[in-house]
PDB file as gemmi writes it, atoms N, CA and C in Angstrom:
CRYST1    1.000    1.000    1.000  90.00  90.00  90.00 P 1                      
ATOM      1  N   MET A   1     161.442  69.156 166.769  1.00  0.00           N  
ATOM      2  CA  MET A   1     162.341  68.918 167.959  1.00  0.00           C  
ATOM      3  C   MET A   1     161.420  68.546 169.217  1.00  0.00           C  
ATOM      4  N   VAL A   2     161.656  67.562 169.962  1.00  0.00           N  
ATOM      5  CA  VAL A   2     160.803  66.937 171.010  1.00  0.00           C  
ATOM      6  C   VAL A   2     161.303  67.738 172.172  1.00  0.00           C  
ATOM      7  N   SER A   3     160.408  68.510 173.006  1.00  0.00           N  
ATOM      8  CA  SER A   3     160.622  68.765 174.163  1.00  0.00           C  
ATOM      9  C   SER A   3     160.916  68.316 175.360  1.00  0.00           C  
ATOM     10  N   HIS A   4     161.579  68.823 176.148  1.00  0.00           N  
ATOM     11  CA  HIS A   4     161.990  67.776 177.493  1.00  0.00           C  
ATOM     12  C   HIS A   4     160.546  67.240 177.985  1.00  0.00           C  
ATOM     13  N   LYS A   5     159.400  68.117 178.235  1.00  0.00           N  
ATOM     14  CA  LYS A   5     158.105  67.493 178.999  1.00  0.00           C  
ATOM     15  C   LYS A   5     157.812  66.438 177.623  1.00  0.00           C  
ATOM     16  N   GLN A   6     157.726  66.507 176.583  1.00  0.00           N  
ATOM     17  CA  GLN A   6     157.514  65.440 175.640  1.00  0.00           C  
ATOM     18  C   GLN A   6     158.251  64.167 175.660  1.00  0.00           C  
ATOM     19  N   PHE A   7     159.498  64.470 175.896  1.00  0.00           N  
ATOM     20  CA  PHE A   7     160.445  63.130 176.059  1.00  0.00           C  
ATOM     21  C   PHE A   7     160.171  62.477 177.335  1.00  0.00           C  
ATOM     22  N   ILE A   8     159.852  63.272 178.454  1.00  0.00           N  
ATOM     23  CA  ILE A   8     159.243  62.750 179.749  1.00  0.00           C  
ATOM     24  C   ILE A   8     157.945  61.706 179.407  1.00  0.00           C  
ATOM     25  N   ARG A   9     156.993  62.395 178.630  1.00  0.00           N  
ATOM     26  CA  ARG A   9     155.785  61.856 178.397  1.00  0.00           C  
ATOM     27  C   ARG A   9     155.928  60.251 177.455  1.00  0.00           C  
ATOM     28  N   HIS A  10     157.060  60.290 176.536  1.00  0.00           N  
ATOM     29  CA  HIS A  10     157.245  59.262 175.853  1.00  0.00           C  
ATOM     30  C   HIS A  10     157.999  58.137 176.633  1.00  0.00           C  
ATOM     31  N   CYS A  11     158.610  58.598 177.798  1.00  0.00           N  
ATOM     32  CA  CYS A  11     158.893  57.522 178.776  1.00  0.00           C  
ATOM     33  C   CYS A  11     157.808  56.759 179.780  1.00  0.00           C  
ATOM     34  N   VAL A  12     157.085  57.967 179.991  1.00  0.00           N  
ATOM     35  CA  VAL A  12     155.946  57.242 180.753  1.00  0.00           C  
ATOM     36  C   VAL A  12     155.275  56.268 179.894  1.00  0.00           C  
ATOM     37  N   ARG A  13     154.872  56.602 178.363  1.00  0.00           N  
ATOM     38  CA  ARG A  13     154.163  55.944 177.815  1.00  0.00           C  
ATOM     39  C   ARG A  13     154.861  54.486 177.332  1.00  0.00           C  
ATOM     40  N   TYR A  14     156.362  54.482 177.497  1.00  0.00           N  
ATOM     41  CA  TYR A  14     157.066  53.208 177.285  1.00  0.00           C  
ATOM     42  C   TYR A  14     156.817  52.465 178.548  1.00  0.00           C  
ATOM     43  N   GLU A  15     156.714  52.922 179.401  1.00  0.00           N  
ATOM     44  CA  GLU A  15     156.554  52.298 180.712  1.00  0.00           C  
ATOM     45  C   GLU A  15     155.456  51.599 180.890  1.00  0.00           C  
ATOM     46  N   PHE A  16     154.623  52.444 180.288  1.00  0.00           N  
ATOM     47  CA  PHE A  16     152.983  51.901 180.165  1.00  0.00           C  
ATOM     48  C   PHE A  16     152.871  50.471 179.370  1.00  0.00           C  
ATOM     49  N   TYR A  17     153.316  50.748 178.226  1.00  0.00           N  
ATOM     50  CA  TYR A  17     153.495  49.798 177.246  1.00  0.00           C  
ATOM     51  C   TYR A  17     154.275  48.259 177.903  1.00  0.00           C  
ATOM     52  N   GLN A  18     155.225  48.637 178.612  1.00  0.00           N  
ATOM     53  CA  GLN A  18     155.847  47.521 179.095  1.00  0.00           C  
ATOM     54  C   GLN A  18     155.033  46.925 180.433  1.00  0.00           C  
ATOM     55  N   GLY A  19     153.748  47.194 180.442  1.00  0.00           N  
ATOM     56  CA  GLY A  19     153.101  46.684 181.570  1.00  0.00           C  
ATOM     57  C   GLY A  19     153.180  46.929 183.131  1.00  0.00           C  
ATOM     58  N   LYS A  20     153.922  47.997 183.392  1.00  0.00           N  
ATOM     59  CA  LYS A  20     154.411  48.442 184.571  1.00  0.00           C  
ATOM     60  C   LYS A  20     153.185  49.154 185.293  1.00  0.00           C  
ATOM     61  N   SER A  21     153.061  49.306 186.613  1.00  0.00           N  
ATOM     62  CA  SER A  21     151.893  49.993 187.355  1.00  0.00           C  
ATOM     63  C   SER A  21     152.431  51.454 187.117  1.00  0.00           C  
ATOM     64  N   ALA A  22     151.799  52.526 187.497  1.00  0.00           N  
ATOM     65  CA  ALA A  22     151.933  53.815 187.416  1.00  0.00           C  
ATOM     66  C   ALA A  22     152.961  54.169 188.303  1.00  0.00           C  
ATOM     67  N   ALA A  23     152.684  53.701 189.591  1.00  0.00           N  
ATOM     68  CA  ALA A  23     153.753  53.949 190.663  1.00  0.00           C  
ATOM     69  C   ALA A  23     155.201  53.213 190.241  1.00  0.00           C  
ATOM     70  N   LYS A  24     155.246  52.096 189.658  1.00  0.00           N  
ATOM     71  CA  LYS A  24     156.512  51.269 189.315  1.00  0.00           C  
ATOM     72  C   LYS A  24     157.014  52.302 187.996  1.00  0.00           C  
ATOM     73  N   ALA A  25     156.402  53.147 187.241  1.00  0.00           N  
ATOM     74  CA  ALA A  25     156.844  53.739 186.147  1.00  0.00           C  
ATOM     75  C   ALA A  25     157.577  55.132 186.826  1.00  0.00           C  
ATOM     76  N   TYR A  26     156.639  55.590 187.529  1.00  0.00           N  
ATOM     77  CA  TYR A  26     157.371  56.752 188.222  1.00  0.00           C  
ATOM     78  C   TYR A  26     158.585  56.624 188.935  1.00  0.00           C  
ATOM     79  N   GLU A  27     158.808  55.318 189.682  1.00  0.00           N  
ATOM     80  CA  GLU A  27     159.637  55.274 190.217  1.00  0.00           C  
ATOM     81  C   GLU A  27     161.125  54.927 189.365  1.00  0.00           C  
ATOM     82  N   THR A  28     160.833  54.161 188.251  1.00  0.00           N  
ATOM     83  CA  THR A  28     161.769  53.820 187.355  1.00  0.00           C  
ATOM     84  C   THR A  28     162.308  55.173 186.419  1.00  0.00           C  
ATOM     85  N   ILE A  29     161.337  55.882 185.928  1.00  0.00           N  
ATOM     86  CA  ILE A  29     161.748  57.102 185.282  1.00  0.00           C  
ATOM     87  C   ILE A  29     162.606  58.310 186.247  1.00  0.00           C  
ATOM     88  N   CYS A  30     162.251  58.441 187.457  1.00  0.00           N  
ATOM     89  CA  CYS A  30     162.902  59.136 188.399  1.00  0.00           C  
ATOM     90  C   CYS A  30     164.157  58.574 188.794  1.00  0.00           C  
ATOM     91  N   THR A  31     164.390  57.287 188.919  1.00  0.00           N  
ATOM     92  CA  THR A  31     165.643  56.613 189.285  1.00  0.00           C  
ATOM     93  C   THR A  31     166.645  56.585 187.953  1.00  0.00           C  
ATOM     94  N   VAL A  32     166.139  56.770 186.855  1.00  0.00           N  
ATOM     95  CA  VAL A  32     166.977  56.940 185.579  1.00  0.00           C  
ATOM     96  C   VAL A  32     167.304  58.503 185.184  1.00  0.00           C  
ATOM     97  N   LEU A  33     166.376  59.284 185.520  1.00  0.00           N  
ATOM     98  CA  LEU A  33     166.348  60.559 184.686  1.00  0.00           C  
ATOM     99  C   LEU A  33     166.652  61.483 185.805  1.00  0.00           C  
ATOM    100  N   GLY A  34     166.368  61.168 187.251  1.00  0.00           N  
ATOM    101  CA  GLY A  34     166.560  62.123 188.290  1.00  0.00           C  
ATOM    102  C   GLY A  34     165.260  62.289 188.942  1.00  0.00           C  
ATOM    103  N   ASP A  35     165.606  62.594 190.439  1.00  0.00           N  
ATOM    104  CA  ASP A  35     164.403  62.725 191.002  1.00  0.00           C  
ATOM    105  C   ASP A  35     163.519  64.089 190.708  1.00  0.00           C  
ATOM    106  N   ASN A  36     162.334  64.147 190.980  1.00  0.00           N  
ATOM    107  CA  ASN A  36     161.220  64.936 190.406  1.00  0.00           C  
ATOM    108  C   ASN A  36     161.338  65.609 188.945  1.00  0.00           C  
ATOM    109  N   VAL A  37     161.771  64.605 188.135  1.00  0.00           N  
ATOM    110  CA  VAL A  37     161.945  64.972 186.664  1.00  0.00           C  
ATOM    111  C   VAL A  37     160.380  65.004 186.153  1.00  0.00           C  
ATOM    112  N   VAL A  38     159.247  64.262 186.833  1.00  0.00           N  
ATOM    113  CA  VAL A  38     158.110  64.029 186.424  1.00  0.00           C  
ATOM    114  C   VAL A  38     157.420  64.124 187.971  1.00  0.00           C  
ATOM    115  N   SER A  39     156.289  64.582 188.137  1.00  0.00           N  
ATOM    116  CA  SER A  39     155.496  64.466 189.695  1.00  0.00           C  
ATOM    117  C   SER A  39     154.978  63.255 189.309  1.00  0.00           C  
ATOM    118  N   LYS A  40     154.561  62.751 190.525  1.00  0.00           N  
ATOM    119  CA  LYS A  40     153.911  61.277 190.844  1.00  0.00           C  
ATOM    120  C   LYS A  40     152.216  61.459 190.448  1.00  0.00           C  
ATOM    121  N   SER A  41     151.754  62.878 190.792  1.00  0.00           N  
ATOM    122  CA  SER A  41     150.421  62.862 190.164  1.00  0.00           C  
ATOM    123  C   SER A  41     150.224  63.038 188.755  1.00  0.00           C  
ATOM    124  N   THR A  42     151.454  63.727 187.974  1.00  0.00           N  
ATOM    125  CA  THR A  42     151.212  63.678 186.896  1.00  0.00           C  
ATOM    126  C   THR A  42     151.305  62.389 185.914  1.00  0.00           C  
ATOM    127  N   CYS A  43     152.310  61.601 186.491  1.00  0.00           N  
ATOM    128  CA  CYS A  43     152.547  60.249 185.788  1.00  0.00           C  
ATOM    129  C   CYS A  43     151.142  59.476 186.272  1.00  0.00           C  
ATOM    130  N   VAL A  44     151.050  59.322 187.403  1.00  0.00           N  
ATOM    131  CA  VAL A  44     149.847  58.495 187.865  1.00  0.00           C  
ATOM    132  C   VAL A  44     148.454  58.780 187.505  1.00  0.00           C  
ATOM    133  N   GLU A  45     148.229  60.136 187.894  1.00  0.00           N  
ATOM    134  CA  GLU A  45     146.657  60.602 187.827  1.00  0.00           C  
ATOM    135  C   GLU A  45     146.196  61.012 186.394  1.00  0.00           C  
ATOM    136  N   PHE A  46     147.375  61.251 185.640  1.00  0.00           N  
ATOM    137  CA  PHE A  46     147.114  62.002 184.559  1.00  0.00           C  
ATOM    138  C   PHE A  46     147.288  61.095 182.988  1.00  0.00           C  
ATOM    139  N   TRP A  47     148.531  60.719 183.186  1.00  0.00           N  
ATOM    140  CA  TRP A  47     149.290  60.049 181.764  1.00  0.00           C  
ATOM    141  C   TRP A  47     148.782  58.611 181.671  1.00  0.00           C  
ATOM    142  N   PHE A  48     148.642  57.852 183.111  1.00  0.00           N  
ATOM    143  CA  PHE A  48     148.240  56.544 182.971  1.00  0.00           C  
ATOM    144  C   PHE A  48     146.919  56.242 182.828  1.00  0.00           C  
ATOM    145  N   LYS A  49     145.817  57.579 183.301  1.00  0.00           N  
ATOM    146  CA  LYS A  49     144.712  57.722 183.165  1.00  0.00           C  
ATOM    147  C   LYS A  49     144.344  57.722 181.908  1.00  0.00           C  
ATOM    148  N   ARG A  50     144.792  58.707 181.102  1.00  0.00           N  
ATOM    149  CA  ARG A  50     144.795  58.595 179.575  1.00  0.00           C  
ATOM    150  C   ARG A  50     145.114  57.606 178.658  1.00  0.00           C  
ATOM    151  N   PHE A  51     146.316  57.057 179.143  1.00  0.00           N  
ATOM    152  CA  PHE A  51     146.601  55.750 178.302  1.00  0.00           C  
ATOM    153  C   PHE A  51     145.610  54.514 178.555  1.00  0.00           C  
ATOM    154  N   LYS A  52     145.108  54.435 179.629  1.00  0.00           N  
ATOM    155  CA  LYS A  52     144.069  53.526 180.044  1.00  0.00           C  
ATOM    156  C   LYS A  52     143.044  53.905 179.322  1.00  0.00           C  
ATOM    157  N   GLU A  53     142.670  54.860 178.705  1.00  0.00           N  
ATOM    158  CA  GLU A  53     141.582  55.286 178.016  1.00  0.00           C  
ATOM    159  C   GLU A  53     141.820  55.087 176.640  1.00  0.00           C  
ATOM    160  N   ASP A  54     142.972  54.500 176.529  1.00  0.00           N  
ATOM    161  CA  ASP A  54     143.303  54.487 174.751  1.00  0.00           C  
ATOM    162  C   ASP A  54     143.824  55.890 173.992  1.00  0.00           C  
ATOM    163  N   ASP A  55     144.157  56.852 174.707  1.00  0.00           N  
ATOM    164  CA  ASP A  55     144.575  58.034 174.470  1.00  0.00           C  
ATOM    165  C   ASP A  55     146.209  58.146 174.426  1.00  0.00           C  
ATOM    166  N   PHE A  56     146.868  57.791 173.340  1.00  0.00           N  
ATOM    167  CA  PHE A  56     148.185  57.729 173.526  1.00  0.00           C  
ATOM    168  C   PHE A  56     148.858  58.993 172.965  1.00  0.00           C  
ATOM    169  N   ASP A  57     148.171  60.022 172.773  1.00  0.00           N  
ATOM    170  CA  ASP A  57     148.643  61.359 172.249  1.00  0.00           C  
ATOM    171  C   ASP A  57     149.718  62.140 173.222  1.00  0.00           C  
ATOM    172  N   VAL A  58     150.901  62.100 173.201  1.00  0.00           N  
ATOM    173  CA  VAL A  58     151.847  62.915 174.119  1.00  0.00           C  
ATOM    174  C   VAL A  58     152.456  64.127 173.464  1.00  0.00           C  
ATOM    175  N   GLY A  59     151.731  64.709 172.368  1.00  0.00           N  
ATOM    176  CA  GLY A  59     152.117  65.972 171.989  1.00  0.00           C  
ATOM    177  C   GLY A  59     151.397  67.056 173.042  1.00  0.00           C  
ATOM    178  N   GLN A  60     151.736  68.155 172.643  1.00  0.00           N  
ATOM    179  CA  GLN A  60     151.137  69.480 173.426  1.00  0.00           C  
ATOM    180  C   GLN A  60     150.032  69.192 174.098  1.00  0.00           C  
ATOM    181  N   THR A  61     149.788  69.567 175.631  1.00  0.00           N  
ATOM    182  CA  THR A  61     148.674  69.386 176.153  1.00  0.00           C  
ATOM    183  C   THR A  61     148.235  70.779 176.576  1.00  0.00           C  
TER     184      THR A  61                                                      
END                                                                             
């Protein structure tokens, strides 16, 4: 079963695949799933950085 955090990570990865900026991905995810469901720093500084480095593993960290 996918955890809540993993679900959010998949959402971030989906937004990345859509070609959105990290800031736009953060905005979209919070609009759809609720404010503060993910922090901006987690989305922008951590996940998008990993994805840009071709690390798409969204499993446990």
